[in-house]
Residue frames as qw, qx, qy, qz and C-alpha x, y, z in Angstrom:
[[0.457, 0.666, 0.111, 0.578, -38.96, 20.55, 19.54],
 [0.458, -0.512, -0.236, 0.688, -36.77, 23.06, 21.27],
 [0.247, 0.820, 0.371, 0.360, -37.86, 26.64, 20.40],
 [0.379, -0.407, -0.104, 0.825, -35.99, 29.92, 20.57],
 [0.248, 0.798, 0.172, -0.521, -36.66, 33.31, 19.12],
 [0.175, 0.667, -0.533, -0.490, -34.08, 32.80, 16.33],
 [0.419, 0.252, -0.833, -0.260, -33.72, 29.08, 15.76],
 [0.823, -0.210, 0.292, -0.439, -35.77, 26.04, 16.67],
 [0.102, 0.416, -0.898, -0.099, -34.23, 22.57, 16.79],
 [0.890, 0.014, 0.078, -0.449, -35.95, 19.26, 16.03],
 [0.594, -0.605, -0.524, -0.078, -35.77, 17.03, 17.98],
 [0.287, -0.876, 0.172, -0.349, -35.23, 18.63, 21.35],
 [0.681, -0.533, 0.502, 0.012, -33.10, 15.69, 22.51],
 [0.396, 0.568, -0.679, -0.246, -30.27, 13.90, 20.81],
 [0.878, -0.150, 0.352, -0.289, -31.31, 10.25, 20.82],
 [0.251, 0.545, -0.782, -0.169, -28.73, 7.50, 20.08],
 [0.961, -0.090, -0.116, -0.236, -29.70, 3.83, 19.71],
 [0.248, -0.751, 0.608, -0.074, -26.85, 2.73, 21.86],
 [0.987, 0.122, -0.099, 0.040, -24.74, -0.27, 20.75],
 [0.603, -0.646, 0.361, 0.299, -21.32, -1.20, 22.11],
 [0.466, -0.299, 0.596, 0.582, -18.34, -0.80, 19.75],
 [0.368, 0.552, 0.625, 0.411, -20.42, 0.87, 17.07],
 [0.101, -0.124, 0.043, 0.986, -20.30, 4.45, 15.75],
 [0.095, 0.653, 0.750, -0.052, -23.76, 5.97, 15.93],
 [0.085, 0.070, 0.150, 0.983, -25.16, 9.14, 14.34],
 [0.095, 0.695, 0.684, -0.202, -28.31, 11.21, 14.76],
 [0.249, 0.417, 0.301, 0.820, -29.56, 14.28, 12.97],
 [0.109, -0.620, -0.423, 0.652, -30.67, 17.67, 14.23],
 [0.266, 0.596, 0.469, 0.595, -32.68, 20.09, 12.01],
 [0.188, -0.422, -0.248, 0.851, -32.34, 23.81, 12.70],
 [0.201, 0.705, 0.592, 0.334, -35.11, 26.09, 11.50],
 [0.172, -0.053, -0.078, 0.981, -34.72, 29.90, 11.08],
 [0.045, 0.691, 0.713, -0.111, -38.05, 31.47, 12.10],
 [0.075, -0.760, -0.073, 0.642, -36.93, 35.04, 11.26],
 [0.606, 0.779, 0.139, 0.074, -36.37, 37.13, 8.15],
 [0.082, -0.888, 0.450, 0.043, -32.70, 37.58, 9.09],
 [0.726, 0.342, -0.579, 0.146, -29.59, 35.58, 8.47],
 [0.696, -0.636, 0.236, -0.237, -28.77, 33.59, 11.63],
 [0.447, 0.498, -0.724, 0.168, -25.37, 32.14, 12.45],
 [0.862, -0.442, 0.020, -0.249, -25.18, 29.13, 14.77],
 [0.256, 0.537, -0.767, 0.240, -22.57, 27.20, 16.73],
 [0.898, -0.299, -0.237, -0.217, -22.90, 23.80, 18.39],
 [0.048, 0.579, -0.716, 0.386, -20.85, 23.00, 21.50],
 [0.856, -0.244, -0.432, -0.146, -20.74, 19.90, 23.73],
 [0.545, -0.738, 0.349, -0.189, -19.55, 19.04, 27.24],
 [0.776, -0.248, 0.555, 0.168, -17.68, 16.00, 25.82],
 [0.452, 0.743, -0.294, -0.397, -15.90, 17.09, 22.57],
 [0.042, -0.440, 0.881, 0.169, -13.69, 13.90, 22.43],
 [0.422, 0.158, 0.875, -0.178, -16.77, 11.70, 22.29],
 [0.493, 0.687, 0.503, -0.176, -18.79, 13.45, 19.63],
 [0.295, -0.053, 0.463, 0.834, -18.26, 14.82, 16.11],
 [0.297, 0.726, 0.427, -0.449, -20.58, 17.61, 14.92],
 [0.259, -0.061, 0.544, 0.796, -20.85, 18.39, 11.18],
 [0.371, 0.531, -0.213, 0.731, -21.23, 21.24, 10.59],
 [0.447, -0.471, -0.556, 0.518, -20.57, 22.64, 14.03],
 [0.001, 0.553, 0.115, -0.825, -20.95, 26.19, 12.73],
 [0.252, 0.356, 0.700, 0.566, -22.98, 27.65, 9.86],
 [0.204, 0.188, 0.047, -0.960, -25.51, 30.18, 8.65],
 [0.239, 0.467, 0.851, -0.018, -29.26, 29.50, 8.29],
 [0.010, 0.211, 0.358, 0.910, -30.97, 31.64, 5.67],
 [0.388, 0.028, 0.295, -0.873, -34.25, 33.42, 6.47],
 [0.806, 0.115, 0.177, -0.553, -37.18, 30.98, 6.79],
 [0.698, 0.397, -0.585, -0.114, -34.91, 28.10, 5.94],
 [0.885, -0.426, 0.167, -0.086, -33.59, 24.98, 7.63],
 [0.328, 0.660, -0.671, 0.084, -30.19, 23.38, 8.07],
 [0.959, -0.201, -0.183, -0.077, -29.35, 19.75, 8.99],
 [0.064, -0.710, 0.659, -0.241, -26.60, 18.97, 11.52],
 [0.901, -0.001, -0.431, -0.052, -25.24, 15.47, 11.97],
 [0.384, -0.684, 0.534, -0.316, -23.97, 14.48, 15.45],
 [0.834, 0.191, -0.517, 0.001, -21.84, 11.28, 15.50],
 [0.632, -0.646, 0.379, -0.199, -20.91, 9.43, 18.66],
 [0.339, 0.530, -0.776, -0.032, -17.76, 7.37, 18.45],
 [0.786, -0.131, -0.595, -0.105, -17.85, 3.68, 19.35],
 [0.430, -0.649, 0.408, -0.477, -18.08, 3.05, 23.08],
 [0.377, 0.265, -0.879, 0.121, -16.41, 0.16, 24.81],
 [0.174, -0.275, -0.869, 0.372, -18.84, -0.02, 27.72],
 [0.218, -0.677, -0.507, -0.487, -22.37, 1.12, 28.54],
 [0.082, -0.417, 0.381, -0.821, -23.01, 3.80, 31.18],
 [0.035, 0.172, 0.871, -0.458, -24.81, 2.75, 34.43],
 [0.298, 0.552, 0.661, -0.413, -28.56, 2.45, 33.84],
 [0.424, 0.469, 0.528, 0.567, -28.07, 3.81, 30.32],
 [0.112, -0.937, -0.237, 0.229, -28.00, 7.30, 31.75],
 [0.601, 0.312, 0.104, 0.728, -25.96, 9.93, 29.87],
 [0.250, -0.795, -0.252, 0.491, -25.00, 13.29, 31.36],
 [0.388, -0.006, 0.370, 0.844, -23.56, 14.71, 28.16],
 [0.219, 0.796, 0.386, -0.412, -25.07, 17.99, 26.95],
 [0.448, 0.321, 0.403, 0.731, -25.06, 20.10, 23.80],
 [0.025, -0.693, -0.262, 0.671, -25.40, 23.83, 23.55],
 [0.425, 0.546, 0.504, 0.517, -26.81, 25.52, 20.47],
 [0.163, -0.597, -0.104, 0.779, -25.87, 29.17, 20.15],
 [0.383, 0.594, 0.547, 0.449, -27.38, 31.49, 17.57],
 [0.151, -0.603, -0.082, 0.779, -27.01, 35.15, 16.67],
 [0.501, 0.820, 0.265, -0.076, -28.32, 37.48, 13.99],
 [0.510, -0.307, 0.379, 0.708, -25.71, 38.41, 11.34],
 [0.226, 0.561, -0.206, -0.770, -25.54, 40.61, 8.27],
 [0.831, 0.442, 0.228, -0.248, -27.27, 39.47, 5.10],
 [0.676, 0.662, -0.324, 0.010, -25.04, 37.54, 2.73],
 [0.296, -0.663, 0.668, -0.165, -22.78, 36.24, 5.49],
 [0.829, 0.191, -0.498, -0.167, -21.38, 32.77, 4.85],
 [0.902, -0.410, -0.103, 0.082, -20.04, 29.97, 7.10],
 [0.730, 0.190, -0.144, 0.641, -16.45, 31.00, 6.26],
 [0.056, 0.638, -0.095, 0.762, -17.12, 34.44, 7.72],
 [0.702, -0.650, -0.212, -0.198, -18.14, 33.15, 11.15],
 [0.322, 0.485, -0.577, 0.573, -15.79, 33.98, 14.02],
 [0.471, -0.336, -0.731, 0.362, -15.76, 32.99, 17.70],
 [0.073, -0.073, -0.263, 0.959, -16.19, 36.69, 18.64],
 [0.384, -0.259, -0.442, -0.768, -19.74, 36.66, 17.20],
 [0.688, -0.421, -0.565, -0.171, -20.88, 34.39, 20.02],
 [0.421, -0.013, -0.508, 0.751, -19.15, 36.37, 22.79],
 [0.254, -0.808, -0.521, -0.109, -21.79, 37.79, 25.11],
 [0.491, -0.605, -0.132, 0.613, -19.21, 39.86, 26.93],
 [0.290, -0.018, 0.355, 0.889, -18.57, 41.79, 23.70],
 [0.315, 0.333, 0.180, -0.871, -22.19, 42.95, 23.75],
 [0.322, 0.048, -0.750, -0.575, -23.55, 40.44, 21.26],
 [0.709, -0.054, 0.284, -0.643, -27.09, 39.16, 21.72],
 [0.278, 0.253, -0.913, -0.161, -26.57, 35.42, 21.73],
 [0.819, -0.166, 0.025, -0.548, -29.50, 32.97, 22.03],
 [0.053, 0.358, -0.925, 0.118, -28.65, 29.65, 23.71],
 [0.865, -0.100, -0.095, -0.482, -30.56, 26.37, 23.71],
 [0.249, -0.453, 0.843, -0.149, -29.47, 23.33, 25.71],
 [0.836, 0.138, -0.366, -0.385, -29.96, 19.80, 24.35],
 [0.573, -0.448, 0.664, -0.175, -29.50, 16.64, 26.39],
 [0.373, 0.332, -0.823, -0.272, -28.35, 13.27, 25.15],
 [0.801, -0.106, 0.369, -0.459, -30.58, 10.18, 25.55],
 [0.035, 0.303, -0.931, -0.202, -29.47, 6.63, 24.97],
 [0.832, 0.070, -0.023, -0.550, -32.04, 4.21, 23.53],
 [0.248, -0.310, 0.918, -0.027, -31.46, 0.52, 24.39],
 [0.647, 0.111, -0.459, -0.599, -33.30, -1.52, 21.74],
 [0.054, -0.493, -0.623, -0.605, -35.94, -2.75, 21.99],
 [0.251, -0.634, -0.560, 0.471, -36.77, -0.81, 25.16],
 [0.135, 0.932, 0.262, 0.213, -37.88, 2.85, 25.07],
 [0.369, 0.623, -0.269, 0.635, -35.57, 5.79, 25.55],
 [0.578, -0.446, -0.489, 0.477, -34.10, 6.27, 29.00],
 [0.098, -0.977, -0.153, -0.112, -34.44, 9.63, 30.65],
 [0.564, 0.424, -0.307, 0.639, -31.32, 11.71, 30.90],
 [0.375, -0.291, -0.503, 0.722, -30.18, 13.79, 33.80],
 [0.019, 0.801, 0.449, -0.395, -31.93, 16.94, 34.93],
 [0.439, 0.803, 0.218, 0.340, -32.15, 19.86, 32.53],
 [0.016, -0.949, 0.224, -0.221, -29.15, 22.17, 32.55],
 [0.710, 0.269, -0.523, 0.388, -25.52, 21.38, 33.38],
 [0.654, -0.649, -0.290, 0.258, -24.25, 21.24, 36.86],
 [0.108, -0.973, 0.176, 0.099, -21.98, 24.01, 38.14],
 [0.391, -0.606, 0.613, 0.321, -18.53, 23.98, 36.60],
 [0.681, 0.267, 0.638, 0.239, -19.61, 22.04, 33.47],
 [0.089, 0.637, -0.275, -0.715, -18.39, 23.77, 30.29],
 [0.785, 0.531, 0.308, -0.081, -19.27, 23.36, 26.64],
 [0.319, -0.520, 0.533, 0.586, -16.58, 22.93, 24.03],
 [0.575, 0.581, -0.277, -0.506, -16.46, 23.09, 20.28],
 [0.842, -0.073, 0.534, 0.011, -16.41, 19.54, 18.85],
 [0.653, 0.736, -0.115, -0.141, -14.81, 20.52, 15.53],
 [0.399, 0.695, -0.576, 0.165, -11.08, 20.16, 16.20],
 [0.424, -0.538, 0.647, -0.335, -10.65, 18.28, 19.53],
 [0.791, -0.008, 0.584, -0.181, -11.99, 14.97, 18.27],
 [0.581, 0.645, -0.349, -0.352, -10.43, 14.93, 14.81],
 [0.105, 0.461, -0.881, 0.001, -7.97, 12.16, 15.66],
 [0.451, 0.016, 0.811, -0.373, -10.54, 9.92, 17.29],
 [0.683, 0.501, 0.368, -0.384, -12.85, 10.03, 14.24],
 [0.133, 0.606, -0.602, -0.503, -10.17, 9.65, 11.52],
 [0.077, -0.087, 0.973, 0.200, -10.59, 5.93, 11.00],
 [0.322, 0.500, 0.738, -0.317, -14.36, 6.05, 11.38],
 [0.325, 0.719, -0.018, -0.614, -14.62, 8.85, 8.82],
 [0.106, 0.426, -0.766, -0.470, -12.61, 6.89, 6.26],
 [0.160, 0.163, 0.973, -0.003, -14.82, 3.85, 6.66],
 [0.332, 0.630, 0.515, -0.478, -17.95, 5.93, 6.47],
 [0.261, 0.669, -0.306, -0.625, -16.70, 7.68, 3.26],
 [0.018, 0.232, -0.910, -0.343, -15.77, 4.37, 1.62],
 [0.254, 0.370, 0.872, -0.194, -19.24, 3.01, 2.46],
 [0.355, 0.717, 0.220, -0.558, -20.92, 6.03, 0.82],
 [0.168, 0.558, -0.591, -0.558, -18.71, 5.71, -2.27],
 [0.099, 0.008, 0.982, 0.158, -19.67, 2.07, -2.62],
 [0.285, 0.542, 0.719, -0.327, -23.38, 2.89, -2.26],
 [0.249, 0.712, -0.029, -0.656, -23.17, 5.72, -4.83],
 [0.122, -0.185, 0.814, 0.536, -22.34, 3.35, -7.68],
 [0.600, 0.295, 0.086, -0.739, -25.34, 3.75, -9.97],
 [0.818, 0.217, 0.523, -0.097, -27.06, 1.03, -11.97],
 [0.613, 0.780, -0.114, -0.057, -25.69, 2.57, -15.18],
 [0.001, 0.746, -0.663, 0.055, -22.11, 2.17, -13.86],
 [0.653, -0.167, 0.727, -0.132, -22.82, -1.44, -12.91],
 [0.794, 0.518, 0.296, -0.116, -24.13, -2.10, -16.42],
 [0.399, 0.842, -0.362, -0.009, -21.06, -0.46, -17.96],
 [0.283, -0.572, 0.766, -0.077, -18.74, -2.63, -15.81],
 [0.769, 0.112, 0.618, -0.120, -20.64, -5.79, -16.89],
 [0.697, 0.710, 0.055, -0.086, -20.40, -4.78, -20.53],
 [0.137, 0.818, -0.558, 0.016, -16.64, -4.09, -20.25],
 [0.534, -0.346, 0.764, -0.104, -16.13, -7.47, -18.58],
 [0.814, 0.376, 0.433, -0.093, -17.99, -9.23, -21.43],
 [0.538, 0.823, -0.183, -0.024, -15.95, -7.38, -24.04],
 [0.166, -0.706, 0.687, -0.049, -12.76, -8.32, -22.21],
 [0.699, -0.080, 0.706, -0.085, -13.74, -12.00, -22.19],
 [0.765, 0.606, 0.209, -0.064, -14.60, -11.86, -25.94],
 [0.255, 0.875, -0.411, -0.009, -11.21, -10.22, -26.64],
 [0.415, -0.491, 0.764, -0.058, -9.42, -12.97, -24.71],
 [0.786, 0.202, 0.580, -0.073, -11.28, -15.69, -26.65],
 [0.627, 0.778, -0.017, -0.041, -10.47, -14.00, -29.98],
 [0.005, 0.812, -0.584, 0.014, -6.85, -13.71, -28.99],
 [0.599, -0.257, 0.756, -0.056, -6.67, -17.40, -28.08],
 [0.787, 0.480, 0.376, -0.090, -8.31, -18.31, -31.41],
 [0.448, 0.857, -0.254, -0.011, -5.82, -16.26, -33.41],
 [0.265, -0.663, 0.699, -0.044, -2.94, -17.77, -31.42],
 [0.731, 0.005, 0.680, -0.048, -4.13, -21.27, -32.19],
 [0.724, 0.668, 0.170, -0.028, -4.57, -20.47, -35.92],
 [0.183, 0.861, -0.474, -0.003, -1.04, -19.04, -36.01],
 [0.487, -0.426, 0.762, -0.041, 0.35, -22.18, -34.34],
 [0.803, 0.315, 0.502, -0.066, -1.50, -24.33, -36.90],
 [0.566, 0.821, -0.076, -0.031, -0.12, -22.32, -39.85],
 [0.061, -0.780, 0.622, -0.012, 3.44, -22.46, -38.49],
 [0.649, -0.199, 0.732, -0.059, 3.16, -26.21, -37.97],
 [0.785, 0.534, 0.310, -0.049, 1.90, -26.73, -41.55],
 [0.349, 0.880, -0.323, 0.008, 4.77, -24.67, -42.85],
 [0.344, -0.611, 0.710, -0.062, 7.21, -26.72, -40.76],
 [0.776, 0.066, 0.625, -0.055, 5.86, -30.03, -42.00],
 [0.691, 0.715, 0.101, -0.015, 5.91, -28.93, -45.64],
 [0.121, 0.860, -0.495, 0.007, 9.54, -27.76, -45.23],
 [0.513, -0.398, 0.759, -0.049, 10.57, -31.05, -43.74],
 [0.787, 0.327, 0.519, -0.067, 8.76, -33.01, -46.46],
 [0.552, 0.829, -0.070, -0.046, 10.07, -30.94, -49.33],
 [0.131, -0.768, 0.625, 0.040, 13.62, -31.45, -48.05],
 [0.624, -0.134, 0.769, 0.023, 13.10, -35.10, -48.71],
 [0.185, 0.276, -0.607, -0.722, 12.26, -34.33, -52.39],
 [0.041, -0.308, -0.943, -0.116, 8.86, -35.96, -52.02],
 [0.281, -0.392, -0.230, -0.845, 5.52, -34.20, -52.51],
 [0.211, -0.021, 0.692, -0.690, 3.31, -33.89, -49.44],
 [0.135, -0.373, -0.872, -0.286, 0.22, -36.08, -49.73],
 [0.314, -0.431, -0.104, -0.839, -3.02, -34.15, -49.20],
 [0.742, -0.417, -0.508, -0.134, -4.21, -36.85, -46.85],
 [0.578, -0.130, -0.432, 0.680, -1.43, -35.81, -44.39],
 [0.016, -0.222, 0.064, -0.973, -2.59, -32.20, -44.50],
 [0.595, -0.429, -0.353, -0.581, -6.20, -33.29, -43.81],
 [0.759, -0.314, -0.526, 0.220, -5.01, -35.47, -40.93],
 [0.372, 0.047, -0.310, 0.874, -3.01, -32.56, -39.55],
 [0.259, -0.332, -0.082, -0.903, -6.04, -30.23, -39.66],
 [0.723, -0.426, -0.454, -0.302, -8.29, -32.83, -38.00],
 [0.674, -0.200, -0.486, 0.519, -5.70, -33.24, -35.21],
 [0.152, 0.146, -0.170, 0.963, -5.58, -29.52, -34.77],
 [0.481, -0.409, -0.278, -0.724, -9.39, -29.30, -34.52],
 [0.760, -0.367, -0.536, 0.027, -9.46, -32.00, -31.82],
 [0.582, -0.177, -0.379, 0.697, -6.97, -30.11, -29.76],
 [0.092, -0.851, -0.377, 0.353, -9.00, -26.90, -29.79],
 [0.333, 0.941, -0.049, 0.029, -6.97, -25.19, -32.54],
 [0.195, -0.783, 0.589, 0.045, -3.54, -26.12, -31.25],
 [0.900, 0.278, -0.334, -0.030, -1.28, -28.89, -32.57],
 [0.774, -0.587, 0.202, 0.124, 1.00, -30.93, -30.32],
 [0.034, 0.780, -0.590, -0.208, 4.74, -30.80, -30.84],
 [0.513, -0.192, 0.835, 0.064, 4.96, -34.61, -30.90],
 [0.674, 0.542, 0.494, -0.093, 2.48, -34.80, -33.80],
 [0.334, 0.899, -0.210, -0.191, 4.44, -32.27, -35.79],
 [0.193, -0.617, 0.753, 0.122, 7.70, -34.19, -35.20],
 [0.657, 0.098, 0.746, -0.047, 5.98, -37.47, -36.10],
 [0.641, 0.719, 0.244, -0.106, 4.78, -36.17, -39.47],
 [0.186, 0.890, -0.395, -0.129, 8.10, -34.54, -40.20],
 [0.394, -0.451, 0.798, 0.063, 10.08, -37.63, -39.30],
 [0.719, 0.318, 0.615, -0.062, 7.78, -39.78, -41.43],
 [0.527, 0.841, 0.000, -0.123, 8.33, -37.49, -44.42],
 [0.023, -0.781, 0.613, 0.114, 12.13, -37.64, -44.01],
 [0.563, -0.181, 0.806, 0.013, 12.15, -41.48, -43.78],
 [0.706, 0.519, 0.478, -0.065, 9.92, -41.88, -46.82],
 [0.340, 0.904, -0.213, -0.147, 12.03, -39.40, -48.77],
 [0.252, -0.613, 0.742, 0.099, 15.19, -41.28, -47.88],
 [0.651, 0.082, 0.754, -0.003, 13.61, -44.59, -48.97],
 [0.634, 0.723, 0.250, -0.115, 12.43, -43.16, -52.28],
 [0.141, 0.863, -0.455, -0.167, 15.92, -41.82, -53.00],
 [0.433, -0.369, 0.817, 0.087, 17.42, -45.28, -52.41],
 [0.695, 0.387, 0.604, -0.050, 15.04, -46.71, -54.95]]
């Protein structure tokens, strides 16, 4: 744990289980040990490589705040798994009731007379299954500067953020929603089956009407045996009647009617 008079951070090092071509995140918990509102800002020496959310905020008295630091996918591993990247945690007392939207860069300006507490955090890569590798010596070398990681790396993390958001949305589907989807699917299948059944019944009725019309045109009553045969044929075909069967019955009726007229 890294301890200051205003904020303490846990852990004191940012440890990333390093894997090539994979976006990796680690969490940092900030604890306010005072009875005052404390504003914080997180900077890094390599803003294009890391995304910090939130990189600024306000920690209420005797409360905590979680910060997520995400390292974008790396194409190659550093020599000996050593990382010289650093993070700088700045904190300052602010007026009660201040929100994150009220934070300005001027609050963390020492030259303006503000009392700013600073805590340096180093980055450590962990190469599974080995233990964590030690980073470089504490404190940045001369000329190394810390930058705000909020805006500079927005483009690099656009695609990764979308994929991360989609993954969360997929995981947030509750069991109740899954059950509702299953129920809707079952109702849809039942509706389709009912629709097919009604369609077949309609086809059967139309075919019966057509056969009767053809038969009556021959001035010969339609034998009930033909109707029974028609219904049995319709049942065998799953409710539908073939066009050839309809034409066969109709043609037979016309021929028989013609013969009866001749007699």
